Z-matrix of the N, CA and C atoms (Angstrom, degrees):
N
C 1 1.460
C 2 1.508 1 107.85
N 3 1.269 2 116.73 1 140.22
C 4 1.448 3 121.16 2 176.10
C 5 1.540 4 107.99 3 -121.81
N 6 1.306 5 112.80 4 132.00
C 7 1.466 6 118.98 5 175.67
C 8 1.516 7 109.54 6 -127.16
N 9 1.293 8 115.76 7 153.30
C 10 1.490 9 120.63 8 177.26
C 11 1.487 10 107.47 9 -111.81
N 12 1.337 11 115.29 10 127.59
C 13 1.438 12 123.36 11 176.46
C 14 1.519 13 110.27 12 -129.41
N 15 1.306 14 115.09 13 163.61
C 16 1.455 15 122.19 14 178.37
C 17 1.554 16 108.42 15 -55.11
N 18 1.300 17 116.17 16 137.23
C 19 1.473 18 118.04 17 179.52
C 20 1.505 19 115.70 18 -57.28
N 21 1.333 20 117.49 19 -33.06
C 22 1.467 21 120.47 20 178.56
C 23 1.541 22 109.44 21 -67.43
N 24 1.330 23 115.30 22 -41.63
C 25 1.454 24 117.78 23 178.80
C 26 1.525 25 111.56 24 -67.36
N 27 1.330 26 114.22 25 -37.93
C 28 1.485 27 118.01 26 179.73
C 29 1.549 28 109.16 27 -62.89
N 30 1.336 29 116.72 28 -39.75
C 31 1.479 30 120.10 29 179.85
C 32 1.552 31 109.25 30 -65.12
N 33 1.331 32 118.55 31 -38.61
C 34 1.428 33 119.91 32 178.83
C 35 1.568 34 111.53 33 -67.55
N 36 1.314 35 115.83 34 -39.30
C 37 1.451 36 120.31 35 178.41
C 38 1.538 37 110.15 36 -65.19
N 39 1.344 38 115.76 37 -43.46
C 40 1.474 39 117.68 38 177.78
C 41 1.502 40 111.85 39 -63.28
N 42 1.299 41 117.50 40 -41.61
C 43 1.454 42 122.26 41 179.87
C 44 1.510 43 111.73 42 -61.62
N 45 1.333 44 117.33 43 -45.44
C 46 1.454 45 119.86 44 178.34
C 47 1.516 46 113.77 45 -68.05
N 48 1.331 47 114.82 46 -39.21
C 49 1.486 48 119.76 47 178.04
C 50 1.525 49 107.80 48 -61.25
N 51 1.337 50 116.86 49 -49.19
C 52 1.452 51 120.65 50 -179.00
C 53 1.523 52 111.55 51 -60.85
N 54 1.306 53 116.20 52 -40.13
C 55 1.508 54 118.66 53 -179.96
C 56 1.488 55 111.78 54 -63.54
N 57 1.331 56 118.23 55 -28.00
C 58 1.466 57 120.46 56 178.92
C 59 1.523 58 111.08 57 -98.13
N 60 1.341 59 117.75 58 4.75
C 61 1.459 60 122.16 59 178.07
C 62 1.520 61 112.59 60 67.63
N 63 1.309 62 115.98 61 34.23
C 64 1.488 63 119.44 62 -178.62
C 65 1.535 64 110.04 63 -119.19
N 66 1.283 65 113.43 64 161.01
C 67 1.454 66 119.29 65 171.24
C 68 1.533 67 106.58 66 -77.85
N 69 1.270 68 115.57 67 160.52
C 70 1.492 69 118.70 68 178.45
C 71 1.530 70 109.96 69 -58.89
N 72 1.334 71 116.08 70 -44.33
C 73 1.476 72 119.72 71 179.33
C 74 1.571 73 112.20 72 -56.76
N 75 1.316 74 115.40 73 -45.89
C 76 1.473 75 119.82 74 179.36
C 77 1.542 76 110.41 75 -66.50
N 78 1.309 77 116.41 76 -40.32
C 79 1.491 78 120.68 77 179.24
C 80 1.534 79 108.59 78 -60.80
N 81 1.329 80 117.43 79 -48.03
C 82 1.472 81 120.30 80 -179.85
C 83 1.521 82 110.23 81 -63.95
N 84 1.326 83 117.37 82 -39.61
C 85 1.479 84 119.62 83 175.96
C 86 1.512 85 111.38 84 -58.98
N 87 1.322 86 116.80 85 -44.00
C 88 1.467 87 120.78 86 177.30
C 89 1.537 88 112.32 87 -60.73
N 90 1.335 89 115.34 88 -41.08
C 91 1.456 90 119.55 89 178.73
C 92 1.544 91 111.06 90 -62.50
N 93 1.361 92 115.84 91 -43.08
C 94 1.494 93 119.19 92 178.85
C 95 1.510 94 110.26 93 -66.21
N 96 1.328 95 118.73 94 -42.88
C 97 1.453 96 120.68 95 178.63
C 98 1.542 97 110.02 96 -62.88
N 99 1.314 98 119.18 97 -41.50
C 100 1.452 99 120.88 98 177.48
C 101 1.553 100 111.78 99 -65.40
N 102 1.291 101 116.27 100 -35.95
C 103 1.477 102 120.50 101 177.32
C 104 1.535 103 110.19 102 -65.17
N 105 1.324 104 115.67 103 -45.27
C 106 1.469 105 119.91 104 177.70
C 107 1.505 106 112.77 105 -62.72
N 108 1.319 107 116.32 106 -39.57
C 109 1.502 108 121.08 107 177.02
C 110 1.513 109 109.66 108 -64.11
N 111 1.317 110 117.56 109 -41.61
C 112 1.467 111 121.93 110 -179.45
C 113 1.564 112 108.33 111 -63.35
N 114 1.299 113 117.95 112 -42.87
C 115 1.449 114 120.34 113 179.67
C 116 1.560 115 111.36 114 -63.68
N 117 1.316 116 115.74 115 -43.03
C 118 1.452 117 119.46 116 175.82
C 119 1.514 118 112.29 117 -59.98
N 120 1.312 119 116.37 118 -43.83
C 121 1.464 120 123.01 119 -179.66
C 122 1.540 121 109.99 120 -63.05
N 123 1.325 122 116.87 121 -42.85
C 124 1.460 123 120.96 122 177.31
C 125 1.543 124 111.38 123 -63.31
N 126 1.361 125 116.93 124 -39.49
C 127 1.440 126 118.66 125 177.38
C 128 1.507 127 111.97 126 -64.60
N 129 1.358 128 115.23 127 -42.87
C 130 1.503 129 118.84 128 176.54
C 131 1.500 130 110.57 129 -58.17
N 132 1.358 131 117.38 130 -46.80
C 133 1.459 132 121.93 131 -177.78
C 134 1.518 133 110.67 132 -61.63
N 135 1.346 134 116.51 133 -40.77
C 136 1.469 135 121.09 134 179.12
C 137 1.506 136 110.24 135 -62.40
N 138 1.339 137 117.66 136 -47.15
C 139 1.471 138 119.97 137 177.91
C 140 1.503 139 111.33 138 -63.05
N 141 1.296 140 118.25 139 -41.19
C 142 1.474 141 122.74 140 177.23
C 143 1.518 142 110.30 141 -58.09
N 144 1.342 143 115.01 142 -43.19
C 145 1.447 144 120.55 143 177.67
C 146 1.492 145 114.00 144 -62.81
N 147 1.329 146 116.81 145 -40.05
C 148 1.442 147 120.89 146 178.64
C 149 1.510 148 111.23 147 -70.83
N 150 1.303 149 119.25 148 -28.67
C 151 1.462 150 124.74 149 -179.49
C 152 1.514 151 112.60 150 -92.39
N 153 1.354 152 120.21 151 4.00
C 154 1.449 153 121.80 152 -170.02
C 155 1.513 154 114.75 153 -82.28
N 156 1.338 155 118.14 154 -3.37
C 157 1.443 156 118.54 155 178.51
C 158 1.511 157 110.86 156 137.14
N 159 1.279 158 113.84 157 -172.51
C 160 1.448 159 122.28 158 -179.61
C 161 1.576 160 111.01 159 -64.41
N 162 1.289 161 116.41 160 140.01
C 163 1.452 162 117.20 161 179.56
C 164 1.531 163 111.70 162 -70.59
N 165 1.352 164 115.73 163 150.56
C 166 1.435 165 119.51 164 178.01
C 167 1.518 166 108.72 165 -119.03
N 168 1.318 167 114.46 166 152.29
C 169 1.496 168 119.79 167 178.81
C 170 1.503 169 108.16 168 -82.16
N 171 1.317 170 115.01 169 127.39
C 172 1.461 171 121.63 170 177.09
C 173 1.511 172 108.18 171 -97.81
N 174 1.319 173 114.41 172 121.14
C 175 1.470 174 120.68 173 178.95
C 176 1.515 175 109.64 174 -131.53
N 177 1.320 176 117.64 175 171.55
C 178 1.476 177 117.13 176 174.61
C 179 1.545 178 113.59 177 -54.81
N 180 1.284 179 116.98 178 -34.29
C 181 1.488 180 120.37 179 176.57
C 182 1.529 181 112.88 180 -63.02
N 183 1.293 182 116.03 181 -35.80
C 184 1.465 183 121.76 182 177.53
C 185 1.504 184 109.60 183 -60.70
N 186 1.327 185 116.45 184 -49.02
C 187 1.460 186 121.56 185 -177.48
C 188 1.577 187 109.85 186 -67.60
N 189 1.303 188 116.77 187 -37.55
C 190 1.457 189 120.48 188 -179.84
C 191 1.538 190 108.44 189 -62.96
N 192 1.343 191 117.72 190 -43.08
C 193 1.470 192 121.22 191 178.51
C 194 1.502 193 109.93 192 -65.76
N 195 1.310 194 119.00 193 -41.03
C 196 1.461 195 122.58 194 176.41
C 197 1.528 196 110.53 195 -56.27
N 198 1.307 197 115.15 196 -49.07
C 199 1.501 198 120.07 197 -177.60
C 200 1.532 199 109.92 198 -65.87
N 201 1.340 200 117.42 199 -40.88
C 202 1.442 201 120.37 200 177.55
C 203 1.531 202 112.81 201 -59.11
N 204 1.337 203 115.83 202 -45.99
C 205 1.459 204 120.11 203 179.09
C 206 1.530 205 112.05 204 -67.38
N 207 1.299 206 117.65 205 -35.55
C 208 1.461 207 121.52 206 176.88
C 209 1.521 208 109.80 207 -66.69
N 210 1.307 209 117.14 208 -42.44
C 211 1.480 210 121.27 209 178.06
C 212 1.542 211 109.55 210 -59.47
N 213 1.346 212 117.68 211 -44.35
C 214 1.432 213 121.42 212 178.23
C 215 1.566 214 112.57 213 -59.79
N 216 1.333 215 115.18 214 -44.46
C 217 1.457 216 121.20 215 177.54
C 218 1.539 217 112.06 216 -61.59
N 219 1.332 218 114.74 217 -42.90
C 220 1.468 219 119.40 218 177.38
C 221 1.508 220 112.07 219 -61.75
N 222 1.339 221 116.68 220 -44.15
C 223 1.450 222 121.53 221 179.10
C 224 1.528 223 111.19 222 -58.69
N 225 1.322 224 116.16 223 -40.39
C 226 1.468 225 121.01 224 -179.61
C 227 1.548 226 108.47 225 -68.03
N 228 1.270 227 118.33 226 -38.68
C 229 1.462 228 121.43 227 -179.79
C 230 1.502 229 110.80 228 -69.14
N 231 1.283 230 119.74 229 -40.78
C 232 1.444 231 123.50 230 -179.80
C 233 1.512 232 112.22 231 -67.74
N 234 1.311 233 119.19 232 -35.18
C 235 1.482 234 121.44 233 -175.68
C 236 1.508 235 111.35 234 -82.17
N 237 1.308 236 120.28 235 -2.94
C 238 1.452 237 122.30 236 -178.89
C 239 1.499 238 111.21 237 -73.88
């Protein structure tokens, strides 16, 4: 397969492939495989989220409480 890409992008791809000791074809194949793996991971996380329990209502108060608890945890970490 032959594709045409911007010369600047081609140079970046060549540079990264060379840095990893790969041909351009193998480098692109790894990118595509990584992209597919990321999509699968995202789908798994989405399903896990849907199956994680009853939904909760998110309001400004929810985020305020989250921030307050995070601030408390950070203070404990800093004082150690």
